[in-house]
C-alpha positions as CSV (number, residue, x, y, z in Angstrom):
1,M,-33.2,-3.7,5.7
2,T,-34.6,-5.6,8.7
3,S,-33.4,-4.9,12.3
4,D,-31.5,-8.2,12.2
5,D,-29.7,-7.2,9.0
6,A,-28.9,-3.8,10.5
7,G,-27.5,-5.5,13.6
8,A,-25.4,-7.9,11.6
9,K,-24.0,-5.0,9.6
10,S,-23.2,-3.1,12.7
11,S,-21.4,-6.1,14.3
12,L,-19.4,-6.7,11.1
13,Q,-18.3,-3.0,11.0
14,R,-17.2,-3.2,14.6
15,G,-15.4,-6.5,13.9
16,V,-13.5,-4.9,11.1
17,A,-12.7,-1.9,13.3
18,I,-11.2,-4.2,15.9
19,L,-9.1,-6.0,13.2
20,R,-7.8,-2.7,11.9
21,L,-6.9,-1.6,15.5
22,L,-5.1,-4.8,16.1
23,A,-3.3,-4.4,12.8
24,D,-2.0,-1.0,14.0
25,S,-0.9,-2.4,17.3
26,N,2.6,-3.6,17.8
27,E,3.4,-7.3,18.2
28,S,2.4,-7.4,21.8
29,G,-1.2,-6.9,20.9
30,A,-3.9,-5.0,22.7
31,R,-6.0,-5.6,25.8
32,L,-9.8,-5.7,25.7
33,T,-10.2,-2.6,27.8
34,D,-7.8,-0.7,25.5
35,I,-9.7,-1.8,22.4
36,A,-13.0,-0.7,23.9
37,R,-11.7,2.6,24.9
38,D,-10.0,3.4,21.6
39,L,-13.1,2.4,19.6
40,G,-15.7,3.9,21.9
41,L,-17.4,0.6,22.5
42,T,-18.5,-1.1,25.7
43,P,-16.3,-3.9,27.0
44,P,-19.1,-6.5,26.8
45,T,-19.6,-5.7,23.1
46,V,-15.9,-5.9,22.4
47,H,-15.7,-9.2,24.3
48,R,-18.5,-10.7,22.3
49,I,-17.0,-9.8,19.0
50,L,-13.5,-10.9,20.0
51,K,-14.8,-14.2,21.1
52,T,-16.3,-14.8,17.6
53,L,-13.1,-13.6,15.9
54,V,-11.0,-16.0,18.1
55,E,-13.3,-18.9,17.3
56,E,-12.9,-18.1,13.6
57,G,-9.1,-17.9,13.8
58,M,-9.0,-14.2,12.9
59,V,-7.7,-13.2,16.3
60,E,-5.5,-14.9,18.8
61,S,-5.8,-14.5,22.6
62,D,-2.8,-14.7,25.0
63,K,-4.3,-16.1,28.2
64,T,-1.2,-15.0,30.2
65,T,-1.1,-11.4,29.2
66,K,-4.8,-11.1,28.3
67,R,-3.8,-9.4,25.0
68,Y,-5.3,-10.0,21.6
69,R,-3.4,-10.0,18.3
70,L,-4.2,-10.9,14.7
71,G,-4.5,-14.6,14.1
72,I,-2.6,-16.7,11.5
73,D,-5.8,-17.6,9.6
74,L,-6.3,-13.9,8.8
75,F,-2.7,-13.7,7.3
76,T,-3.4,-16.9,5.3
77,M,-6.5,-15.2,3.8
78,A,-4.7,-12.0,3.2
79,A,-1.9,-13.8,1.3
80,R,-4.5,-15.3,-1.0
81,A,-6.3,-11.9,-1.6
82,G,-5.1,-8.5,-2.8
83,N,-3.3,-10.0,-5.8
84,P,-4.8,-8.1,-8.7
85,N,-3.9,-9.5,-12.1
86,N,-1.7,-12.0,-10.3
87,L,0.8,-9.2,-10.0
88,R,2.5,-10.6,-6.8
89,D,3.2,-13.9,-8.5
90,I,4.5,-12.2,-11.6
91,C,6.7,-9.7,-9.8
92,R,8.0,-11.8,-6.9
93,P,11.0,-13.3,-8.9
94,I,11.7,-9.9,-10.4
95,M,11.7,-8.3,-7.0
96,L,14.1,-10.9,-5.6
97,R,16.4,-10.4,-8.5
98,L,16.3,-6.6,-8.1
99,S,17.0,-6.7,-4.4
100,A,19.9,-9.1,-5.0
101,T,21.3,-7.1,-7.9
102,L,20.8,-3.6,-6.4
103,R,21.3,-4.6,-2.7
104,D,18.4,-2.4,-1.8
105,T,14.8,-2.9,-0.7
106,I,12.2,-3.3,-3.4
107,F,8.5,-2.5,-3.2
108,L,5.5,-3.4,-5.3
109,L,2.7,-0.9,-5.0
110,V,-0.8,-1.0,-6.4
111,R,-3.7,1.4,-6.3
112,S,-6.5,1.0,-3.9
113,G,-9.0,3.8,-4.4
114,F,-7.3,7.0,-3.4
115,D,-4.4,5.2,-1.8
116,A,-1.4,3.1,-2.8
117,V,-0.9,-0.2,-1.0
118,C,2.3,-2.2,-0.6
119,L,1.4,-5.5,-2.3
120,D,4.9,-7.0,-1.8
121,R,8.3,-6.2,-0.5
122,S,11.8,-7.7,-0.9
123,E,14.3,-6.7,1.8
124,G,17.8,-5.4,1.0
125,P,20.7,-5.4,3.5
126,F,20.3,-1.8,4.6
127,P,17.6,-0.9,7.2
128,I,15.2,1.7,5.8
129,R,11.9,3.4,6.6
130,S,9.2,3.9,4.0
131,F,5.8,5.6,3.7
132,T,3.9,2.3,3.4
133,G,6.0,0.3,5.8
134,D,5.4,-3.4,5.5
135,I,3.2,-5.4,3.1
136,G,-0.4,-4.1,3.4
137,G,0.7,-0.6,4.4
138,R,-0.9,2.2,2.5
139,V,-0.2,5.8,1.7
140,T,-2.1,8.6,0.0
141,L,-1.7,8.5,-3.8
142,G,0.8,11.2,-4.6
143,V,2.9,10.9,-1.4
144,G,6.2,9.1,-1.9
145,Q,7.9,8.0,-5.1
146,G,5.9,4.8,-5.7
147,S,2.4,6.2,-5.3
148,L,3.4,9.3,-7.3
149,A,4.5,7.1,-10.2
150,I,1.1,5.4,-10.1
151,L,-0.8,8.7,-9.9
152,A,1.1,10.3,-12.8
153,F,0.1,7.5,-15.2
154,L,-3.5,7.1,-14.3
155,P,-6.1,7.9,-17.0
156,D,-6.7,11.6,-17.1
157,E,-10.2,11.6,-15.5
158,E,-9.2,9.3,-12.7
159,R,-6.0,11.3,-12.0
160,E,-8.1,14.5,-11.7
161,E,-10.5,12.8,-9.3
162,V,-7.7,11.6,-7.1
163,I,-6.0,15.0,-7.1
164,R,-9.2,16.7,-6.0
165,F,-9.8,14.2,-3.2
166,N,-6.3,13.8,-2.0
167,L,-5.0,17.4,-1.9
168,P,-6.5,18.1,1.6
169,R,-5.1,14.8,2.8
170,M,-1.6,15.7,1.7
171,Q,-1.2,18.8,3.9
172,G,1.9,18.3,6.0
173,V,3.3,15.4,4.1
174,G,5.6,17.2,1.7
175,V,3.1,18.4,-0.9
176,L,3.1,22.1,-0.7
177,D,0.1,22.9,-2.9
178,E,-1.7,21.9,-6.1
179,V,0.8,23.7,-8.3
180,Y,3.6,21.7,-6.7
181,L,1.8,18.4,-7.1
182,R,0.9,19.0,-10.7
183,T,4.4,20.1,-11.5
184,E,5.7,16.9,-10.0
185,I,3.2,14.8,-11.9
186,A,4.3,16.4,-15.2
187,R,7.9,15.8,-14.3
188,V,7.3,12.1,-13.6
189,R,5.4,11.7,-16.8
190,D,8.2,13.4,-18.8
191,L,11.0,11.3,-17.1
192,G,9.1,8.1,-16.7
193,Y,10.1,7.8,-13.1
194,A,9.7,9.5,-9.7
195,S,12.7,10.2,-7.5
196,R,12.2,13.5,-5.8
197,S,12.5,13.2,-2.0
198,T,10.0,15.0,0.3
199,G,12.5,15.2,3.2
200,L,9.9,13.6,5.5
201,L,12.1,10.5,6.0
202,P,15.5,11.9,6.8
203,G,18.4,9.9,5.4
204,M,16.1,7.9,3.1
205,S,15.7,8.2,-0.7
206,G,13.8,6.3,-3.3
207,V,13.0,6.0,-7.0
208,A,10.0,4.3,-8.7
209,V,8.8,3.5,-12.1
210,P,5.2,2.7,-13.1
211,V,4.1,-0.7,-14.4
212,L,1.9,0.2,-17.4
213,D,-0.8,-1.7,-19.2
214,R,-1.0,-1.7,-23.0
215,E,-2.7,1.6,-23.0
216,G,0.1,3.3,-21.1
217,H,-1.9,3.5,-17.8
218,A,-0.4,2.5,-14.4
219,V,-1.5,-0.7,-12.8
220,A,1.4,-0.8,-10.2
221,A,4.8,0.7,-9.4
222,L,8.2,-0.9,-8.7
223,S,10.0,1.2,-6.2
224,V,13.5,1.1,-4.6
225,G,14.0,2.4,-1.1
226,T,17.4,3.0,0.2
227,I,19.7,5.3,2.3
228,T,20.4,8.6,0.6
229,E,24.1,8.1,-0.1
230,R,23.3,5.0,-2.2
231,L,21.1,6.9,-4.6
232,N,23.5,9.6,-5.8
233,E,23.5,11.3,-9.2
234,E,25.8,8.7,-10.7
235,R,23.8,5.6,-9.5
236,L,20.3,7.0,-10.1
237,P,20.3,6.6,-13.9
238,V,21.6,3.0,-13.6
239,V,18.9,2.1,-11.1
240,V,16.2,3.8,-13.2
241,D,17.3,1.9,-16.3
242,I,17.1,-1.5,-14.5
243,L,13.7,-0.7,-13.0
244,K,12.3,0.4,-16.4
245,R,13.6,-2.8,-18.0
246,E,12.0,-5.0,-15.3
247,A,8.7,-3.0,-15.4
248,A,8.6,-3.6,-19.2
249,G,9.0,-7.3,-18.5
250,V,6.0,-7.3,-16.2
251,R,4.0,-5.4,-18.7
252,R,4.5,-8.2,-21.3
253,Q,3.1,-10.7,-18.8
254,L,-0.1,-8.8,-18.0
255,N,-3.4,-10.2,-19.2
256,P,-5.0,-7.4,-21.2
257,F,-8.5,-8.8,-20.5
258,D,-8.1,-8.7,-16.7
259,P,-10.9,-6.5,-15.2
260,V,-8.3,-4.9,-12.9
261,L,-6.6,-3.4,-15.9
262,R,-9.9,-2.1,-17.4
263,R,-11.4,-0.7,-14.2
264,P,-8.8,-0.5,-11.5
265,A,-10.7,1.9,-9.3
266,A,-13.8,-0.2,-9.3
267,V,-12.0,-3.5,-8.7
268,L,-9.5,-2.3,-6.1
269,G,-11.9,0.1,-4.4
270,S,-12.8,3.6,-5.3
271,G,-13.3,5.0,-1.9
272,A,-10.7,6.4,0.5
273,A,-9.6,4.1,3.1
């Protein structure tokens, strides 16, 4: 690698770091000096990279407040990416139907390396909190009902790799130890759904079912997020039955030759984010 190549790579990495920081900022955006401080970069370096990102439409600059935020072109690109196996297009009408029928918020999660990412979300009438938050949010595989449903139905070798890597990342997020995690995985595989609450989001409950390929391995999860009183013992079986039926419908529409189904970790990313 030449010095020019190394410099380009370094600038690209810094640009991505700036985009990630702006993504984590609230709607008001962030000032140049704050970005430089948080990333440990010099203000001139941040200014140069931001100038390029603004020119390319990836970032917007508010000349009045002197704050930067993600640009609309970035969202346009994001909407056209991250749609493995055309899952979003397949699941969107199903999610709208589910949220209208159940009157709860519906999530579509997919695996990305050692995490689960929210690929889509259909809002219900009740305000809720979730581990992934909005579209594009991610959570460690095994934390929360949706990501646990995916983890439980991964191929055996991939599941073991994820467990080994993620156990240290799960400390303090409701997973007590390896025995607890493996017990929960066995429970999900036996029931065909995940519903146990970690208690980390008070007043919130959820249930998720995996979307399986033709070999019985998870490619995604459909998840319901709601307030606890709406997911009582009477209603839970009804919701699970509806979710399973819709997940089976998605399965019938999947292309068995799609590379995402054959090698999900390689296509969606095998490293931790």
